[in-house]
C-alpha positions in Angstrom: 89.5 184.9 225.6 86.7 184.7 228.2 87.9 186.5 231.6 86.6 185.9 234.6 84.7 188.7 236.0 86.1 189.7 238.9 83.9 190.7 242.6 82.6 194.3 243.3 84.9 193.7 246.7 87.7 192.3 245.1 91.1 192.3 246.9 94.3 194.1 245.8 95.8 192.3 243.1 98.2 189.1 244.1 100.9 189.1 242.7 103.5 186.6 241.2 107.0 186.8 240.8 109.4 184.4 237.8 111.4 184.3 235.2 109.8 182.8 233.1 105.6 182.8 232.5 104.7 180.5 230.2 101.3 181.0 228.9 99.5 177.7 227.4 99.7 174.6 229.1 99.7 172.0 226.4 102.4 170.1 225.6 104.6 171.8 224.5 104.0 174.8 227.2 104.9 171.9 229.4 108.2 170.2 227.6 109.0 174.2 227.5 108.8 174.3 231.1 110.5 170.7 232.4 113.2 171.8 229.9 114.3 175.1 231.7 114.0 172.8 235.1 118.2 172.6 234.5 118.7 176.1 234.0 117.8 177.0 237.4 114.8 179.6 236.3 112.0 180.4 238.2 108.9 179.1 235.8 105.5 180.2 236.1 102.5 177.9 233.5 99.3 179.8 233.1 97.0 177.2 231.7 93.0 179.2 230.9 91.3 175.6 231.5 91.1 173.6 234.0 93.6 170.4 234.6 91.2 168.1 234.0 89.6 169.8 231.0 93.2 170.6 229.4 94.2 166.5 229.9 91.1 164.9 228.5 91.8 165.7 225.0 90.9 163.0 222.9 93.9 162.6 220.3 96.8 161.0 219.9 99.7 162.3 217.9 102.2 161.1 216.1 105.7 162.2 217.9 108.9 162.0 215.4 112.0 160.1 216.3 113.8 163.8 217.8 111.1 164.6 219.6 111.2 161.1 221.2 114.9 161.9 221.9 113.9 165.1 223.4 111.9 163.7 225.9 114.1 161.0 226.7 116.8 163.4 228.1 114.1 165.0 229.7 113.4 162.1 231.4 109.8 161.4 230.9 110.0 158.8 227.9 110.4 155.8 230.2 107.4 156.7 231.9 105.3 156.8 228.4 107.1 153.9 226.4 104.3 151.3 227.3 101.5 153.5 226.3 103.4 154.2 222.9 102.9 152.3 219.3 106.4 152.1 217.7 106.1 152.5 214.2 107.8 149.2 212.7 106.6 150.7 208.9 105.5 153.2 207.1 103.2 152.4 204.0 102.6 155.4 201.2 100.2 155.1 198.7 98.5 157.1 196.2 94.8 156.5 195.7 93.8 153.6 193.2 97.4 153.3 192.2 99.0 149.8 192.9 102.1 151.4 193.9 103.0 151.3 197.9 106.5 153.0 199.1 107.0 151.2 202.2 109.6 152.8 204.8 111.6 151.3 207.4 113.6 151.2 210.2 116.5 150.6 208.6 116.3 153.1 205.7 116.7 155.8 208.9 119.1 153.3 210.7 116.6 153.8 214.0 114.9 151.2 215.9 111.4 152.9 214.7 110.2 155.7 212.3 107.9 157.5 214.8 105.6 156.7 217.9 101.7 157.5 218.1 101.0 158.3 221.9 97.8 159.8 223.3 97.4 163.8 224.3 96.4 162.5 227.9 99.5 159.9 228.1 102.1 162.4 227.4 100.6 166.0 228.9 100.0 163.8 232.5 103.9 162.5 231.7 105.2 165.6 231.5 102.6 167.2 234.4 103.7 164.6 236.9 107.6 165.4 236.3 107.3 169.3 237.1 105.2 168.3 240.0 108.0 168.3 242.7 110.2 170.5 241.4 111.2 173.8 243.6 111.8 175.9 240.5 108.2 175.5 238.4 104.6 176.6 239.9 101.5 176.2 237.4 98.5 178.2 238.2 95.3 176.6 236.4 93.4 177.5 235.2 94.3 181.0 235.1 92.8 183.9 232.6 95.1 186.6 230.9 93.6 189.1 230.7 96.3 191.2 229.3 100.3 191.7 228.8 102.8 193.6 228.7 106.8 194.1 228.1 108.7 197.3 228.6 112.6 197.1 228.8 112.8 196.0 232.5 110.5 193.2 232.4 107.3 192.0 231.7 103.7 191.6 233.1 100.0 189.4 233.0 97.4 190.7 234.3 95.5 187.4 235.1 92.1 186.4 236.6 92.8 183.9 239.3 89.6 181.5 240.9 89.6 181.3 244.4 90.5 177.9 244.7 93.5 178.2 242.2 94.1 181.4 245.1 94.1 178.5 247.8 95.9 175.8 246.0 98.9 178.8 246.4 98.2 179.7 250.1 96.6 182.8 249.1 93.2 183.0 249.0 91.4 185.7 249.3 87.4 186.3 250.7 86.4 188.0 247.7 86.4 185.3 245.5 88.4 185.0 242.1 90.7 188.0 242.1 93.3 189.2 240.1 96.8 188.6 239.6 99.7 189.5 238.5 102.6 187.6 237.4 106.4 189.5 236.7 108.3 187.9 234.6 111.6 188.7 232.4 110.5 186.6 229.9 106.6 185.7 228.7 106.2 182.5 226.3 103.1 181.9 224.2 102.6 178.8 223.8 98.6 180.1 223.3 97.6 178.3 220.3 97.1 179.1 216.9 95.4 182.2 217.6 97.1 183.3 220.4 96.4 186.2 222.0 99.3 187.0 223.2 100.8 187.3 219.7 97.7 189.3 218.7 98.3 191.4 221.1 101.9 192.3 220.6 100.9 193.6 216.9 102.9 190.4 215.3 101.5 190.2 211.9 101.1 186.2 210.4 101.4 185.1 206.6 99.5 182.1 205.4 96.3 181.3 204.3 93.5 178.8 204.8 93.5 175.1 203.0 89.7 174.3 201.3 90.3 171.4 203.7 89.1 170.7 206.8 90.7 167.9 208.8 88.3 164.7 210.5 90.1 162.7 213.6 88.7 159.6 215.4 89.4 156.4 216.7 88.7 153.1 215.2 88.7 149.9 216.5 89.9 147.6 214.3 89.3 143.1 213.8 92.9 143.5 211.8 96.1 143.7 213.9 97.6 146.9 212.7 101.2 145.2 213.6 102.7 148.8 214.5 102.3 150.0 210.6 101.4 153.7 209.8 99.6 154.9 206.3 99.0 158.0 204.3 96.9 157.0 201.6 96.5 159.8 199.4 93.7 160.6 198.1 92.4 163.0 195.0 90.6 165.0 197.5 93.0 165.3 200.2 95.8 163.0 202.2 94.6 160.3 205.5 97.0 159.1 207.9 96.2 156.6 209.6 98.4 155.8 213.2 98.6 152.8 214.9 97.6 153.2 219.2 99.6 151.1 221.8 96.2 150.0 223.1 95.5 148.0 219.0 93.3 150.7 217.9 94.5 153.5 215.5 93.5 156.9 215.1 92.6 158.5 211.8 93.1 161.9 210.5 91.0 161.9 207.6 91.5 165.7 205.1 88.7 166.5 202.5 87.4 169.4 201.1 84.8 171.6 203.6 82.2 170.2 202.5 82.7 166.4 202.2 84.3 166.8 206.0 81.1 168.0 207.2 79.6 165.5 205.3 82.1 162.6 207.2 81.3 164.5 210.4 77.4 164.6 210.4 77.0 161.1 209.0 75.6 158.2 210.6 78.4 155.7 212.5 77.8 153.4 209.6 78.1 154.9 206.5 81.1 156.6 208.0 82.9 153.1 208.4 81.6 152.1 205.2 83.2 155.5 203.5 86.5 154.4 205.9 86.9 151.3 204.9 86.9 151.6 201.0 89.4 154.7 201.8 91.5 152.5 203.7 91.2 149.6 201.5 89.9 147.8 203.8 93.3 147.0 205.2 92.3 146.6 208.7 89.2 144.2 208.2 86.1 145.4 210.6 86.1 149.1 211.6 83.9 150.2 214.5 83.7 153.7 215.7 85.5 154.1 219.4 85.2 157.7 219.7 83.4 161.3 219.1 84.6 162.5 215.7 86.6 165.7 215.5 86.9 168.1 212.7 89.2 171.5 212.9 90.2 173.6 209.4 93.7 173.1 207.9 95.8 176.0 207.5 99.3 177.8 206.8 100.3 180.5 209.0 104.2 181.5 209.9 104.7 184.5 212.2 106.6 187.5 210.6 109.0 187.2 213.9 108.9 184.7 216.4 110.5 187.2 219.2 110.4 190.4 220.4 111.7 192.3 223.9 110.9 189.9 226.5 108.3 188.0 223.8 108.5 184.5 222.4 106.6 182.7 221.1 106.5 178.8 220.8 104.4 176.1 218.8 100.8 176.9 217.2 101.2 180.3 218.5 104.3 180.8 215.9 103.3 178.4 213.1 100.8 175.9 211.9 101.2 173.7 209.2 99.2 170.6 207.4 98.9 168.2 209.6 100.2 165.3 206.3 103.6 163.6 207.4 102.2 164.5 211.2 104.1 167.4 212.1 103.0 170.3 213.7 103.4 168.8 217.3 107.1 167.5 216.3 107.5 171.5 215.4 106.4 172.8 218.6 108.9 170.6 221.0 111.9 171.4 219.0 110.7 175.1 219.1 110.4 174.7 223.4 113.5 172.4 223.2 115.5 174.9 221.2 114.4 178.2 223.2 115.3 176.4 226.1 118.6 175.8 225.4 119.3 179.1 224.4 117.6 180.6 227.3 120.4 178.2 229.5 123.1 179.1 227.3 121.9 182.7 228.4 121.3 182.0 231.6 125.4 180.5 232.0 127.0 183.9 230.4 125.1 185.7 232.6 122.9 187.5 229.7 119.8 188.9 229.8 117.2 186.2 229.4 114.1 188.5 228.0 117.0 190.4 225.7 115.9 190.8 221.9 119.7 190.4 221.0 119.4 186.4 223.1 115.4 185.6 221.6 116.4 186.7 218.4 119.1 183.6 218.3 116.1 181.1 219.0 114.5 182.8 216.2 117.5 182.6 213.9 116.9 178.9 214.1 113.4 178.1 214.2 112.5 180.2 211.7 113.8 178.8 208.6 113.5 175.2 209.7 110.1 175.6 210.4 109.6 176.9 206.6 111.3 174.2 205.2 108.9 172.2 207.2 106.0 174.3 206.0 107.0 174.4 202.5 107.6 170.8 202.2 103.6 170.0 203.6 102.4 172.1 201.6 104.1 170.4 198.5 102.7 167.2 199.5 99.5 168.2 199.9 98.9 169.9 196.6 100.7 167.3 195.1 98.7 165.2 195.8 95.8 166.6 196.0 95.6 166.7 192.0 93.8 165.5 189.5 95.9 166.7 186.4 96.7 163.7 184.7 100.3 165.0 184.5 101.1 165.5 187.9 99.6 162.0 188.7 101.9 160.9 186.5 104.8 163.0 188.0 103.8 161.7 192.0 103.2 158.3 191.2 106.9 157.7 189.1 108.0 159.6 193.0 106.7 156.6 194.8 107.9 154.4 192.5 111.5 156.4 193.1 111.2 156.1 196.5 109.9 152.2 196.8 113.3 151.8 194.7 116.3 154.2 196.1 117.7 154.2 200.0 119.2 157.7 199.7 115.5 158.7 198.3 114.1 157.2 201.3 116.7 158.1 203.8 116.9 161.8 203.5 113.3 161.7 202.7 113.0 159.8 206.3 115.6 162.7 207.7 113.4 165.5 207.6 110.3 163.6 208.2 112.0 162.4 211.3 114.1 165.8 212.6 117.1 164.4 212.0 117.7 167.1 209.0 118.1 170.2 210.6 119.9 171.6 213.8 119.4 169.8 217.1 118.4 171.0 220.4 120.7 169.6 223.3 118.7 169.5 226.9 121.7 167.2 229.0 123.5 170.3 230.0 123.3 171.9 232.8 123.9 175.4 235.1 127.0 174.7 237.3 
């Protein structure tokens, strides 16, 4: 984390007071902030990147049926719906096998199997929903230098640019200066390399995979028909997400060296490889964005909470991108924590106490373990050339295609319907 150096003539630190300080202004952090608005708690959200940079990430995400239901409860889903692609079908295939398992909304008993929404669309809608809240303050950009938690409360030492201080009507002639944010609870939504988690001494378990992931947005000559594809290859799975504007986003997992090659090769060679990998289903392909690469890892924090601190999203856990579970786990974390904190306010309990926060950990940590194990199992099962396993998985795909109940329960797990469902409708009287 890079801190902004204070002026030699720095003014005394400005102090902000709140109930909950959320560090991390991505989709998960903003979801938590919005979910807490009904609680009456004062919330400050801090994001190190400028708002224009935070919003501009060129990615789309899979949002599960449950995530859509939670966003609907928060009043934000109707705004993004015109820019949402709804999955009318999911097709799962294994390398060169002709067997294809096709999943339909009727298998789940819903109108859709999932949704694809761009990062910019979702984050902008969340920000807009929070703009006029009397219980919310955004400090962006704001660089957190250190945090402290005691039995009485928590503090963040923050560097704010002069422009941010001016927006808060606390402008200083000294330029960028330090500020203190005092809170009853700090929430780390600051990503997989979470400085807050490291500073708190919370250990993690997990491993780096032998794979990296390449993502890109592709224009196609054939209509994607709102079909999402999960195409398993021997080196790793490939997800193809239909977007509302007719394009698709590919999420291509491959061994590190292969992924690096896919990133660096010419656009023409990349599209040729992609055409083969997608079986030509999408017609002529055109690269319509930069290619991005990120390593893949599984990580689970030993604990999600300690007194005055809670972790959500990638700060608490990371999973393999197969089946598009990562963002949805973070949204469920945010919704669950909001429900726990709202119930604590109603009961007059201390929202930063370990007793309250452990309710969140007992809820979410086991459920996240189940999904981490599920995605790890899928990757290891299909990223494998050993013929006995190949035979078993292809028999499994045939069984999935033929059995309604197997499709139904698989979809319940993948769409968030199998665990405890957060309720964000209740309000504080």
